[in-house]
C-alpha positions as CSV (number, residue, x, y, z in Angstrom):
1,L,-8.7,-4.0,-23.1
2,Q,-7.8,-4.8,-26.6
3,A,-6.3,-2.3,-27.4
4,S,-4.3,-2.1,-23.9
5,I,-3.3,-6.0,-25.3
6,K,-2.3,-4.4,-28.9
7,N,0.7,-1.3,-27.2
8,K,1.9,-4.4,-24.3
9,I,2.6,-6.3,-28.0
10,I,4.2,-3.1,-29.2
11,D,5.9,-2.3,-26.1
12,T,7.2,-5.7,-25.6
13,G,7.8,-6.8,-29.8
14,E,6.6,-10.0,-29.6
15,K,4.0,-11.3,-32.7
16,E,1.6,-12.3,-29.1
17,L,1.9,-12.2,-25.1
18,S,1.8,-15.1,-23.6
19,D,-1.0,-16.2,-21.2
20,E,1.2,-14.5,-17.5
21,Q,0.9,-11.4,-19.4
22,V,-2.5,-10.7,-20.7
23,I,-3.4,-11.9,-17.3
24,T,-1.2,-8.7,-16.0
25,V,-2.9,-6.7,-18.9
26,V,-6.3,-7.2,-17.7
27,N,-5.2,-6.7,-14.2
28,S,-3.9,-3.0,-15.3
29,E,-7.1,-2.4,-16.5
30,I,-9.2,-3.9,-13.6
31,K,-7.2,-1.9,-11.0
32,K,-7.5,1.5,-13.7
33,R,-10.7,0.9,-13.2
34,R,-11.0,0.7,-9.3
35,D,-9.1,3.9,-8.7
36,S,-11.7,5.5,-10.9
37,V,-14.7,4.3,-9.1
38,A,-12.9,5.6,-5.9
39,E,-12.3,9.0,-7.4
40,F,-15.9,8.5,-8.7
41,E,-16.9,7.6,-5.4
42,K,-15.6,11.0,-3.9
43,V,-17.5,13.8,-6.0
44,G,-21.0,12.3,-5.4
45,R,-20.6,10.4,-9.7
46,G,-21.9,7.4,-8.4
47,D,-23.4,6.4,-12.5
48,A,-20.3,6.3,-13.5
49,A,-19.3,4.5,-10.2
50,S,-21.2,2.0,-11.8
51,A,-20.6,2.1,-14.9
52,E,-17.0,1.4,-14.0
53,K,-18.0,-0.9,-11.9
54,D,-19.8,-2.9,-14.4
55,E,-16.6,-3.3,-16.3
56,I,-14.9,-4.5,-13.4
57,A,-17.1,-7.3,-13.1
58,I,-16.9,-8.0,-16.8
59,L,-13.1,-7.7,-17.2
60,M,-12.6,-10.1,-13.8
61,E,-14.3,-13.1,-15.9
62,Y,-10.6,-12.9,-18.5
63,M,-9.0,-13.8,-15.1
64,P,-8.1,-16.5,-13.2
65,E,-10.6,-17.7,-10.2
66,Q,-9.5,-15.6,-7.6
67,L,-8.6,-16.5,-3.7
68,S,-11.1,-16.2,-1.1
69,E,-9.7,-14.0,1.8
70,E,-9.3,-17.3,4.2
71,Q,-7.0,-18.4,1.5
72,I,-5.3,-15.1,1.5
73,I,-4.8,-15.4,4.9
74,K,-4.2,-18.9,4.8
75,I,-0.8,-18.4,2.6
76,I,-0.3,-15.4,4.4
77,E,0.3,-17.5,7.7
78,E,2.6,-19.9,5.7
79,A,4.9,-17.0,4.7
80,I,5.4,-16.2,8.2
81,D,6.4,-18.9,9.3
82,E,8.2,-20.2,6.6
83,L,9.7,-17.0,6.6
84,N,10.4,-16.7,10.1
85,I,8.8,-13.3,10.2
86,E,7.9,-11.7,13.2
87,S,7.2,-8.0,12.8
88,I,6.2,-5.2,10.4
89,K,9.5,-4.4,9.6
90,D,9.7,-7.6,7.3
91,L,6.7,-6.1,5.5
92,G,9.3,-5.8,2.2
93,K,10.9,-9.4,2.3
94,L,7.3,-10.5,3.1
95,M,5.4,-9.2,0.4
96,K,8.1,-10.2,-2.1
97,N,7.7,-14.0,-1.1
98,L,4.0,-13.8,-1.2
99,M,3.8,-11.5,-4.3
100,P,4.0,-14.4,-7.2
101,K,2.2,-17.2,-5.0
102,V,-1.1,-14.6,-5.3
103,K,-0.1,-12.8,-8.7
104,G,-3.4,-12.4,-10.8
105,K,-6.0,-14.4,-8.1
106,T,-6.1,-11.9,-5.6
107,D,-5.7,-7.7,-6.0
108,G,-2.1,-7.0,-4.0
109,N,-4.7,-4.1,-1.8
110,L,-5.8,-6.4,-0.2
111,V,-2.7,-8.4,0.3
112,N,-1.2,-5.9,1.6
113,R,-3.7,-5.0,4.0
114,L,-4.3,-8.3,5.2
115,V,-0.8,-8.5,5.6
116,R,-0.6,-5.9,7.5
117,E,-3.4,-7.0,9.7
118,K,-1.7,-10.4,10.8
119,L,1.7,-8.7,11.5
120,D,-0.6,-5.4,13.1
121,N,-1.9,-9.0,16.1
122,P,0.1,-11.7,15.5
């Protein structure tokens, strides 16, 4: 994590990162580990998957409080009403509106899945 933060500082050319930038780095590290868990489980490496899950738990402590699925659904419903979304064709427009509201507070894949479920079953 420290190496990733230092690399981000070098990339941005700043002396230090804002809280939002650090959250983005931590979120990226969590995503990498989630991807690794999936790959390790595919090849039957439960020990390595377990180690990655432990690292995810540690990294999650640095993240803001995560939204519950119910909270995410409420935000999705409000955005659908606000933007007058009627079909899956408007997925991009809806996601563009949603992601800044939930950034760092949930997994983007979860939001995408919930949005698709909501639009498929209005």
